[in-house]
N, C-alpha and C positions, 0 to 999 in steps of 0.2 A: 490695588489694581488701578491702572490708569483709565481715564474715561474712554480713550480710544479702544483699549482692550475690552472694556465693558460693552462698548457699542458693537464691537465685532461679535461678541458672544450673544448679545441681545438680538442682533440681526439674524444669526443662525436659528435661535429659538423661535423668534417671531415668524420667520419665513416658514418653518415647519408647521407651526400652529395654523397659520393662514392657509397653507396648502391643504391641510386636513379639513378646513372650513370652506374650501372652494373660493378663496380670495388670494390675491397676490400682494406682496409688499411693494408699494410704490416708492416709499421713502421712510427713513427712520432718523429722527434727531434726538440726541441725548445731550442736553446742555443745562448749564446753570443759568437761571434767570433770577437775579437778585440773590436772595438767600436760599431759594428752592431749586432742586433738580427737577427737570421736566423730561419725560420720555414722550415724544410725539411720534405716533405711528400713523402713516398715511396708507390706506388700503385701497385696492382697486379690484374690479371684476370685469373681465373682457366681455361678459355676456349681458351685463345689466348695470345700470347706474347704481352707485352706492347710496343706500338710504340711511336715515338716522337710526333705524332699527338694526341695520347691519353694524354700524359703529358701536352701538350699545352691546350687541351680542359679542363682538370681537373684544370689546373692552372688558367685559365680564370674564371671558375665557382667558384673555391675556393676564388679567389681574391674578387669577388663580394659579396659572402656570408660573408667572414671574415670582409670586410669593413662594412657590414650591422650590424653584431653583435658587432664589435669594442671591442673585448676582449683584444687585445694586446695594452697596453698603449703607447708604443713607435713605431717608424717606424721600419719596418722589411723587410727582403728579403724573398720571398716565392720561394722555389725550389721544383719542383715536378719531381720525377724520378721513375724508375723501380728498383726492387731489384738487378738487374744485372745478368750477366751470371754465376757468382760464388756466388750466393745468399746463405744466411744463412738459414738453416732449423731450425725452432723454434717450430712450433705448431705440434701437433700430426697429423693433416691433411697434413702438409708438408711431413712428413715421409711416409704417404700413397701415396700422389700425386707423389712423386719422387722416388718411389720404382723402382729399376732397373737402377738407375743412379749411376754413380761413385761419391763418396763423399770422403771428408777428415774430419776426426774426430780429433779435438785437445782436450787435457785433461787439467783440472785444475792443476793437479800435473805436474810440469815442468820436472820431471824425466821420465815421460812416453812419448814415441815417438808417434807422430800422426799415425793414421791408415788410409790407403787409400784402398778403396774397393767398391764393389757394394752394395748399400743399398738393403737389403732383406726385410725390414719391421720394424714394431714396435709391441710390445706386446699389448694385449687388455687393460691393465691398463696404458699404456704410460710410463712405467718405464724403459724399455730396448729397444734398437734398435739392429738390427741384420745386420752384415756387413760381406760379403764374400770377403776376401782379395786375393783369388786365391790360398792361401796356407792353410787357415783355415776359419772356421765360427766363428765370434766373437759375443758374447752377451755383449753389453756395457750398463752399468748402466748410465742413463741420468744425475744422480746427480754427476757423475765423469767428465762429459763433459763440456769443456769450450765453444766450438762451433762446429757446423757441417755445412760444406759448400759443395755445388756442386763443384766437381773437374773437371774443364774444361780443355780439352787438344786440342791444335790445331792439324790439320792433320800433321803427321810426327813426333809429339812428341813421345818420348820413353815411353813405359808403365812402 
């Protein structure tokens, strides 16, 4: 079985397990690093931040389930993590959930400078996001975006 097919089957299984545990799948990576295969599962919960205990609980449950289904033909390392403090915003629901947060928008075109500002929202079709930079209101076409991340600042960081 190809790694793409394995990833699709893994995604289906992991999503069902996480749903039963009141988590959602943020991302899943199945890749070879050096001589080892690694399955990275990033979990999320819209109601509360992900804790280390959450990751441990999901890791134990997924280990058991993945051993049962035996989809991955070789030995692998399972890593369960949260999206992190500077998470990428990918889905329409992310842009609604993190409205009011400071974000950084990077563009596919390397000649365009990133935009840092407050996420004002997303249009009803999901084609544009709106960012208030403090100097202007920007309407950004999602087709032009390389990535959008939460822009975290430590206390004392300059604006």
